[in-house]
N, C-alpha and C positions, 0 to 999 in steps of 0.2 A: 504493501500499499504505499504511495508517495506521502511525504510528510506535509507537501503543501498543494493539498488537491485544486484542482483548476477552478478558480472561483466561477460560479452561476451568473444567470443575467440578472438576479435580484441581488447580487453581492453589494455591499457596501462596506469600503474601506475603513476601519475603526482607528483611533487615535494610537492605538499600540501598533497597527498594519503599518499607519504610515510613517510613524517615529520608528520602526524595522528597517522601512525601505529607505528613511534618509539613513541611518546608521550604516546600512549596507552603501548605499551610494558615497557617502563619505569614503568607508573604507578600499572602496573599488577606487575612489578619483584619488587616496593619500599614495598609490604605488605611482600615478601617473605625474610626471615632471611638470607639465603645464597646469598642472592642478593646484597650485599653490593660488593661483587668483579666485580660481572657484571656489575654493576654501575659505579664503578673505570674503567673499562675495554670499557664501551662504552664513557666514557668521554675521556679516553685517545685516542680511537680509533680517535673520534672525533678532538681532538687538534692535532693528527699528520696528519691527513687531512689537517686542517686549516695551520697547519705549512707548510707541504709538498705544498700547494698552493702559500702560500706566497713567498715561498724558489724560486720556478718556477718562478715568476712573477719578484721577484727579481734578477734573475739570468738572464731572457731576458734584462733585462733593464740595468743590467751591461754591457751584450754582446753588446745590441746597442750603450751603451753610450761608448764602447772603440772603435766601427767601425766608431760612429762619428769623435770620436777623431782622429783617423787613417786618415780618410778622410780629415778631416781640415789639417792636419798636411801634408798630401802631395800636397794639394792644395798651402798650405804657402811656401813650399820647392819648388814645382815647379815653382809658381808664382815669388818666389825671385831668382830663377834660373834664371828666363825669364828676368826681370828687369836689374839685373846685366851683363849681357850681351848686352845691348841695350846703 
């Protein structure tokens, strides 16, 4: 029985499959003298994706923090206006 049977028409790669393929490609490229540029580009691509994900999370956090601050400001202003008129 083959170790990795041929994928069927409904087969979808998992994260593990993709990671395995990337590692295999990197191992194969490591023996190629022209692959240093390829390895650098792969590493840079991974870093850009991580930076992009981190930046997106950071932006969402900043937006949520700013909205929370505005809500608190409005609550305090309205509360102080209501208490000063009594």
